C-alpha positions in Angstrom: 87.9 234.5 41.6 90.0 232.2 39.6 88.8 228.3 39.8 90.2 225.7 41.6 91.6 222.9 39.8 90.0 219.4 40.5 93.1 217.1 41.5 92.8 213.5 40.2 94.5 210.4 41.6 96.1 210.7 38.1 97.7 213.7 39.0 98.8 212.7 42.4 100.7 210.0 40.5 102.2 212.2 38.1 103.4 214.6 40.9 105.0 211.5 42.7 106.5 210.5 39.8 107.7 214.0 39.2 109.3 214.5 42.6 110.9 211.1 42.3 112.9 211.7 39.2 113.5 215.4 40.3 115.2 214.3 43.3 117.2 211.9 41.6 118.1 214.6 39.0 119.1 217.0 41.1 121.5 214.5 43.0 125.6 215.4 42.5 126.3 212.5 39.8 123.6 214.2 37.5 125.4 217.7 37.7 126.7 217.6 33.9 123.3 217.1 32.4 121.4 219.4 34.0 122.4 222.3 31.3 121.3 219.8 28.5 117.9 220.7 26.7 114.9 218.2 27.5 114.8 217.8 23.8 118.0 215.4 24.1 116.1 212.6 25.3 113.3 212.7 22.8 113.4 210.0 20.2 111.9 210.2 16.8 109.2 207.5 17.5 108.1 209.7 20.4 104.3 210.5 20.4 102.7 213.5 22.1 105.6 215.2 23.2 105.9 218.3 25.4 106.9 220.6 22.7 106.8 223.8 25.1 109.7 222.3 27.1 112.0 220.4 24.8 114.1 223.6 24.2 114.3 224.3 28.3 117.3 222.9 30.3 116.8 220.3 32.9 117.9 222.6 35.5 115.3 225.1 34.2 112.5 222.5 34.5 113.6 220.7 37.6 113.4 224.0 39.5 109.9 224.5 38.0 107.0 223.4 40.3 104.6 221.0 39.1 101.7 223.2 39.4 103.7 225.5 37.4 104.4 223.0 34.5 100.9 222.0 34.7 99.5 225.4 34.1 101.7 225.8 30.9 99.6 226.8 27.8 98.9 223.6 25.5 100.2 221.1 27.9 97.6 218.5 29.3 97.9 215.4 31.3 99.3 213.6 28.2 101.9 216.2 27.6 102.8 216.0 31.6 103.0 212.2 31.1 105.4 212.6 28.6 107.5 214.8 30.4 107.6 212.7 33.1 108.8 209.9 30.7 111.5 212.0 29.6 112.9 213.1 32.7 113.1 209.5 33.8 115.1 208.5 30.6 117.6 211.6 31.2 117.9 210.0 34.7 119.3 206.6 33.0 123.3 206.4 33.3 124.0 205.1 29.7 121.1 205.8 27.2 120.9 202.2 25.5 119.6 201.6 21.9 117.1 198.4 22.4 118.0 197.0 18.9 121.6 197.5 19.1 123.2 195.8 16.4 125.3 192.5 16.7 128.3 191.2 15.9 128.6 187.6 14.2 131.9 186.1 14.2 133.3 184.6 11.3 130.8 186.9 8.9 132.1 188.9 6.2 130.5 192.0 7.0 131.6 194.0 9.9 127.8 194.5 11.5 124.6 192.7 11.4 122.5 195.4 11.2 118.8 194.0 10.3 117.8 195.0 13.6 118.7 198.5 14.1 116.2 201.1 14.6 117.4 204.8 13.7 114.2 205.9 15.5 115.5 204.7 19.0 118.4 207.1 18.8 117.9 210.1 20.7 120.1 213.5 20.6 122.1 212.6 23.7 122.9 209.1 22.1 123.9 210.5 19.1 126.3 213.0 20.8 127.9 210.0 22.9 128.7 208.8 19.1 129.8 211.7 18.0 132.2 212.5 21.1 133.8 209.0 20.5 134.8 209.4 16.7 136.1 212.8 17.6 138.3 211.7 20.7 139.4 209.0 18.3 140.5 211.3 15.7 138.6 209.6 13.2 137.0 212.2 11.4 139.0 211.6 7.9 137.6 208.0 7.7 135.5 207.8 4.7 131.6 206.7 5.2 132.1 203.6 2.6 135.2 202.1 4.4 133.4 201.2 7.5 129.6 200.9 6.7 128.2 197.1 7.1 127.7 196.7 3.1 127.8 199.5 0.7 124.9 197.9 -1.2 123.1 199.5 1.3 124.7 202.5 1.6 123.7 205.6 -0.6 126.9 205.6 -3.0 126.7 209.4 -2.7 128.1 208.7 1.2 130.8 206.3 0.5 133.6 209.1 -0.1 132.2 211.4 2.8 134.3 211.8 5.8 132.9 211.3 9.2 133.8 214.8 10.2 131.2 215.9 8.0 128.7 215.3 10.5 130.4 216.0 13.7 128.8 219.5 14.2 125.4 218.5 13.3 122.5 217.4 15.7 120.6 214.3 14.9 117.6 216.8 13.9 119.7 219.1 11.7 120.8 216.1 9.9 117.4 215.1 9.2 117.0 218.2 7.9 119.6 218.3 5.3 119.1 218.0 1.4 119.0 214.6 0.2 119.2 213.0 3.6 116.4 210.6 3.6 115.9 207.5 5.8 118.3 205.6 3.9 121.3 208.0 4.0 120.4 209.2 7.9 120.5 205.0 8.6 124.0 204.7 7.3 125.1 207.7 9.3 123.9 206.4 12.4 124.8 202.8 11.9 128.7 203.7 10.9 128.5 205.9 14.0 127.1 203.2 16.1 129.5 200.5 15.3 132.6 202.5 16.1 131.2 203.8 19.3 130.3 200.3 20.4 133.9 199.0 19.5 135.8 202.1 21.2 133.9 202.7 23.9 135.3 200.0 26.1 138.7 199.8 24.5 141.6 200.4 26.9 143.5 203.8 26.6 147.0 203.2 26.2 149.1 206.0 24.6 151.6 203.9 23.2 149.0 201.8 20.9 146.5 202.8 18.4 143.5 201.0 17.3 143.0 200.8 13.5 139.9 200.3 12.3 139.6 198.7 9.1 137.1 196.1 6.8 137.3 192.7 8.5 139.3 191.5 5.5 142.1 194.1 5.4 144.0 192.6 8.4 144.3 189.3 7.2 145.1 190.2 3.7 147.9 192.6 4.6 149.6 190.5 7.1 150.0 187.6 4.4 151.1 190.1 2.1 153.9 191.4 4.4 154.9 187.6 5.2 155.2 187.0 1.5 157.5 189.6 1.0 159.9 188.9 3.7 160.6 185.4 2.0 162.3 184.6 -1.4 160.0 181.5 -2.3 157.9 181.8 -5.0 153.7 182.9 -4.4 152.0 179.5 -4.4 148.8 180.3 -6.2 146.7 178.0 -3.8 147.6 179.7 -0.6 147.1 183.0 -2.7 143.7 181.9 -3.4 143.2 181.1 0.4 144.6 184.1 1.9 144.1 187.1 -1.0 141.1 185.9 -3.4 138.7 184.3 -1.5 138.5 187.2 1.2 138.4 189.9 -1.3 135.7 187.7 -3.3 133.9 187.4 -0.1 133.6 191.1 0.3 132.8 191.7 -3.3 129.6 189.6 -2.3 128.8 191.5 0.7 129.2 194.9 -0.8 128.2 194.0 -4.5 125.7 190.8 -4.6 126.3 187.7 -5.9 126.3 188.8 -9.8 129.2 190.8 -8.9 131.0 188.0 -7.2 130.2 185.5 -9.5 131.5 188.1 -12.4 134.9 188.4 -10.4 135.4 184.9 -9.7 135.2 183.8 -13.5 137.3 186.8 -14.7 140.0 185.6 -12.3 139.5 182.3 -13.6 138.7 180.6 -10.1 137.2 177.3 -10.6 137.4 177.2 -14.6 139.0 178.8 -17.2 138.5 182.4 -18.0 135.9 183.7 -20.2 135.5 186.7 -22.3 132.8 189.3 -21.5 130.3 188.3 -24.3 130.2 184.5 -22.5 130.0 186.1 -19.0 127.1 188.6 -20.2 125.4 185.6 -21.8 125.7 183.4 -18.3 124.4 186.1 -16.3 121.3 187.1 -18.6 122.8 190.7 -19.1 124.2 192.9 -21.5 128.0 193.3 -22.3 127.3 197.3 -21.0 126.2 195.8 -18.1 129.1 193.4 -17.4 131.2 196.2 -18.0 129.5 198.3 -15.5 129.8 195.6 -12.8 133.2 195.9 -13.2 133.6 199.3 -12.7 131.3 199.2 -9.8 133.7 196.3 -8.1 136.9 198.8 -8.5 134.6 201.3 -6.8 134.1 199.0 -4.0 137.6 198.6 -3.3 138.7 202.1 -4.0 136.5 202.9 -0.6 137.3 199.5 1.0 141.1 199.1 0.6 142.5 202.0 -0.8 145.9 200.5 0.3 145.4 197.5 -1.8 146.8 198.9 -5.3 150.3 199.6 -3.7 150.3 196.1 -2.0 149.3 194.3 -5.2 151.7 196.0 -7.0 154.3 195.4 -4.8 153.3 191.7 -4.3 153.2 191.2 -8.2 156.7 192.4 -8.8 157.8 190.1 -5.8 156.1 187.2 -7.2 157.6 187.8 -10.6 161.2 188.1 -8.8 161.0 185.0 -7.1 160.4 183.2 -10.3 156.4 182.4 -9.3 154.5 180.3 -11.4 152.5 181.6 -14.9 149.2 181.0 -13.0 150.0 183.2 -10.1 151.5 186.0 -12.0 148.5 186.2 -14.5 146.0 186.2 -11.6 147.7 188.7 -9.7 147.8 190.8 -13.0 144.0 190.2 -14.0 143.3 191.0 -10.3 145.1 194.5 -10.6 143.4 194.9 -13.9 139.7 194.1 -12.4 140.0 195.8 -8.8 142.7 198.5 -9.4 142.6 199.4 -13.0 144.8 202.5 -12.6 147.4 200.9 -10.7 147.5 197.5 -12.9 150.7 195.9 -13.0 153.0 195.7 -16.0 154.7 192.7 -16.9 
């Protein structure tokens, strides 16, 4: 004869919680979730996960009696408690990230990510972010274009298009070769930033939303305004609307040394000096200075790939409009520094 299981007060509480969330999830508004595996609501930081249930759909679990769930081999009170917590998480209308990023107005970086915690992202949340990117046809956009800071993003992912990850679950991404914590974090941050921007954006087929680094729209707008006039390009105005935003972005992506190097190279604030003197001031070798120049160009290639053509056009326009030698020299140096393969020839 099978021994009778002793029912404790904790069992009654768990059973009551299970029945409550079961009734909620079986209501019509959650019908679209019933075929989703329970594991979609599991987070990397969760402990004592009920692995015996993670591959089962909500529909399957909810149509299994509480006593049968308790009798599952390897499942004790703690696993049942975790099961109820996951079901409760599945009943939330919108999965949330308690450590969501915040946008700071006036800050050069697109996203302030110091509090972002990848371990709070569930498979369901990740699927929502992927759907947003897919529906917005942003699969061709490269990670380096939208990353908060290229200093924090592994360089191997800068040129990777978003579509590379659209068909992977979060668990599969973490199992990919060379996908450590830093790389996975970058992937999640970029997808999250896109989703946050677009999820509440009004839908209008006549209009399109362009996602670009913060400095790009302002610079391009100013350049197009200059191209529409026959007036010489003023150096001080160019410094405010073109040079300064570029230097700010270089500081975000390359750090203060790279910014100082670029600033000196362009003759901002002082007379332009040679590489030997720049190396001496920074306390590095000349080889390191040249390396920083290359990194600066790499940053602009991924951040503002349209920039080379636009600076070419601006240079020839400035020369046609008889702009000052200082303006032309600065534009020429800017081309050599940021887009060396497209350097304007005078």
